[in-house]
N, C-alpha and C positions, 0 to 999 in steps of 0.2 A: 370526335370519337367516331370510329367506323362502326356502322350498325349492320344488322342482318339484312336490312333493305339495300344497303350499298353493295353488299356481296351478291345479293340476288340480281341487282341491276347489272353488275359487271359480268356475271355468269350467264345472264339472259334467261333466268329461271324465276320461279316464284319464291317468296320468303318461306313458304311452307316446305318447299323442296330443300332449301338451305338448312332449315331446322331438322329435316329428316337426316341429312348427311351428318350434321354436327352430333346428333344423338344416336347415330349408328343404326337407324331404322331401315327396314326393307322398303322396297317399292321405288328405288332409284336406280336407273341403269348405270353401268360402269362408266359410260361416256359422260353422262351428266354429272355423276359423282366426281369425276376427274376435273371437269370444268369448275365445279364449286370449290373443290380443294385448291385449285390453281388461283381462283379469285381470292380466297381466304389468305393465301400466302402473299399474293401481290399487294393486297390492301393492308396486310398485317392485322387482320381482324382477331380479336380476343373475345370468346363467348362470355356473356354476362352470367357468371355463376350464380349470383343472387337471384336473378330472374328465373334461371333454370330450376333453382331450389324451390321457389314458390310454385312453379308449374308442376314439378314432380313430387311436391310435399316432402322433399328430402334435402338435407344440407350436406350429406356425406361427412358429417363430423360426429365424433363421440366425445363425451366428457370422461376424464379419469380423475377421480377424487380419492386421494390417498392422505395418510395422516402425517407422514414425515419423509419428504423427498431426499433428505440427507442420509436416511437409513439405507445401507447397501441392499437390504432385502427389497425395499420398495423401489429403489432405483433399478434393480434388475427386473422386477416385475413390470415396471413402466416400460422398459426396453422391449419386453415381450409383447406388450400391448401395442406399442408404436410400430414395431416391425410387422406385426400381423395386420394392423389397420392399414398401413401403407401398401402392403401386398394386395389388399382388397380395395384400394383407392379411397380410403377414409383418412381424414385428418383427426388429430387428437388435441383436445384442450386440457392442459394439466392444471389441477387445483390441489393445493396443499393446505390441510386443515389444522395442523399442529395439535392433533388430538382434541380439538375444540368443537363440540356439537353445534354451538351457535354459528361458528364460522362455516361449518359443513352445511348448515341450512341456508346460509347466504349464498354459498357457491352453487348449491343445487338450484336455487331460484334463478341465479345468473345464467346457468346452463340451460334451464328451461326457456328463459327469455331469448337466448341465442338460438333456439330451435334445434338443439342437438338431436340426433336421431336415437341416441341411447346413452346410458351412463354405466361406467364400471366404478364401483364404490367399495372402499375399505372403510367401514363405519367407524367413527370416532367413539361411539358408545353403543352398547347393546340395547339400551332403553330409549335414549333420546335421539331419534333419527327422523328423517323427513322423507322416507320412502313413499308414504301414502300420497303425498302431494304430487310426486312424479308419476306414480302409477295412475292417479286420477286423470292426468293429462295424456295418458296413453304413451308415455315414454318408457321403453323397456329398460330394465336394470339387471345387471349381474353383480353380485357381491363377490369380493375376493378377500381371503384370509380370515374374515371375521363374520360371525352371525349377528342377527338382531332378534329381538323378541317378536314372536308372531310370524316368523319367517315361513313356516310350513303352511300358513293360511294365505300367503301372498304368491302371486304368479311371478316369482323371482328366482333366477338360477343362482347358484353359488359354487365357487371353486376355492378350495381351501386345503391347507396341509393338515395332517392328522396330529394336532397338538397333544392330544392325550397320549397317543402312542410314542411320540417323540420324547415327551417328558418321562414316560415310563422307561424307555430304554436308556436314557441318560442317567436316571436315578438308579436303575438296576446296575448300570456300569459302575457307579460309585459304590454301591453295596458290594459288588463283586470284588472291589479293591479293598474291602474291609471297613468302609465308613459306616458308622451307625448314627452319628449326629450330623444330619445334612440339612442345612438351611436352604430356603428357596425364596428368591425375590422376583416378583412378577409385576405386571402392570396393574392399572386400576381395575377394581372388581367389576366395573361396568363394561369391561372389554372381554368378549367371550374367550379369547385365547388365554387370558390370564387365569380364568377359572379352569379351563381345559388342562392347562399345564400343571396346576395344583392337583387336579384329579389324577393325572398320570403319575405324579410324584407320590400321592397317597397310595395308589394302587401298587406301585413297586415296593413301598415300605411294608404295606400290609401283607403282600405276598411273601416277603422275606421274614415275616414275623417280628418286625421292628415297630414298636408303638410310635404313633404319630404325635410329635410334640408340637402343639399349635403355636407355641412361641417362636418356633423356627420358620413359620410361614409368614411372609411379609408381602403385602400389596403396596405398590408404590406407583411410579410412572415408568414407562418404557424409555428411560433416559439415563445418562451418566449420573446426573444429580440424584435420581431416585436410587440407583444402585449404590452410590457412595454413601448416602445417608443411612440406608437400611443395613448395609454391610458394617458400618461403624457401630451401629446399634447391636447387631448380632455378635460382633467380635468383642464387644464390651461386656458381654454376659459372663458370669462366673464360670459356667460350664459351656464354653463357646463351641460352635460346630467345628468339625474337622474338614468339612467340605461345604461349598456354596454352589447352588444351581442358579445361574443368572437367566431370567426369563427371556432376554434377548441380548444382542451383541453390545448395545449401549449400556445396559445394566452391568454387563461383565466388565466393561471398561471402568465404570464407577467403582466396582468391587476392587479392581486392581489398584486404583488410586487410594482407596481406604486401607487396603492391606499394606501398601507401601508406606503410607503415612504412619501406621502403627508399628512400623519396623519389623513386619512379618514378611515371609517369602512364600511364593507360589511355585511349586506345589509342596515345598518342604514343610511349611507350617499350616497351610490351608490349601485344600484342593479346590479347583474351580472348573465348572463346565457351563456351557450356555447354549441357547438356541441361536442359530444363524452364525455364519462365519463372518470374519472381518477381513475382506479381501486385501486391503492395502497392508495389513499386518501379516496375514498368513502366507502371502507370496514371498516375504522376506524372512519372517521368523515363524515357522510352523509350530505354534505353541498351544492354542486353545483346543481342548477337546469339545466338540460341538455336535449338535444335530442340525443338519442343513435341509431346508425345504427347497423343492424345485421351483424357485421364484419365477424364473423365465417361462417355464412351462405353464405356470399358473396364469401369467399374463396372456400367453398365447391362447390357451383354452378358453379363458374368460372372454377374450375378444371374438373368438370364433363363435362362441355361444351367443354373444350379443348380436353379431352380424346376422346369424341365422334368424334371430328374433326380428331384427329390423327388416330383413328382406322376406320374412314369412316363408322360409324354406321348409318348415315342418308342417305337413298337413294336419297331423294330430299333435297338439302341443302340450307337453307335460313338463312341469318344472324339473330341472335337473340339479343334482347335488354331486359334485365331483370332489372326491377326497384323495389327495396325493400323499404317498408315504414319504416320510423324511429319511435321511441317511445319517448314521452315526459315523463320525470321523474321530478316531482316537489319536490324540497327540500327547503332550507332556503335562498340561496344566492340571490333570487329575491325579498325577503321581504314578502313572503306569510305568514309566521308565525306572523310577526309584523302587517300585515294587518288584520289578524284574531283578534289579541288582540285589535286593535283600534276599530274594529267593535263591539266587545264585550263591550268595555267601552262606546261606543256611545249608544248601546242598553240599558245599565244600567243607 
């Protein structure tokens, strides 16, 4: 293996001078720098990144810990993280927790052992998290999408979508279409977005003067299985809902499966809306009425905030909370098209 000393000998300079050239430091004449670079090329020298990391106390790597890499929302967020990290010469280590706090804790320990410079985390639980162990080691953290208990007492940034507002406008859209019995299926109660979406749902109903029926509020998992199970339960009620709000795209797919199994149709028999789009479906069959969060921007902003923390770019450091507004996209699954046709017939 070619060493820095071999390069120094070939160029006729000291090892310190070679180190200065490799690290882009000042104090080396253009002529000497050219000689060193020529020696590096001739010998095929590759700098030892591990040794440089120890010297600089940096590894130029960040950890991204998310709950479900198969979810298009997190896939898009991860792309925003990776693109921004690469632009700033950082590498990314991806970890998938499957909504499991214990698995999350193991990954955070693993990342700390690999001496990552910082971590971007979508917590698996609001209560059971391992942030304090990272912060105690001086590893900066930025949260994405979800909050944790005690966040405001921690020196941790967060970038998230406005789940309360998103749920509010989706529910308000259904109310505007004439629905009064609206079921909602969200994730586990220990996930902050689940409670936020129920809060927005409640706010829209109360604003419209519609009493909130607690039996129509279901906490499950952010999965097809959770959506399927709770949708079957809701639709088996004597006074079933006329619309269902899916807490995310996977829950919505589960609702579709349950509706189909029961011999019902969307939107003719049951309206359906959800959080997050389903790219591979919407590109070919624009169907779901959705609220979409800017997932890519979320990843970009979170990475920029983390790198600022890592590199100490802010003289006065205050924790930052960035809340991004979602967008309502109206399609056919809520019955908008049918409602327009009915209105036309009534007018005629």
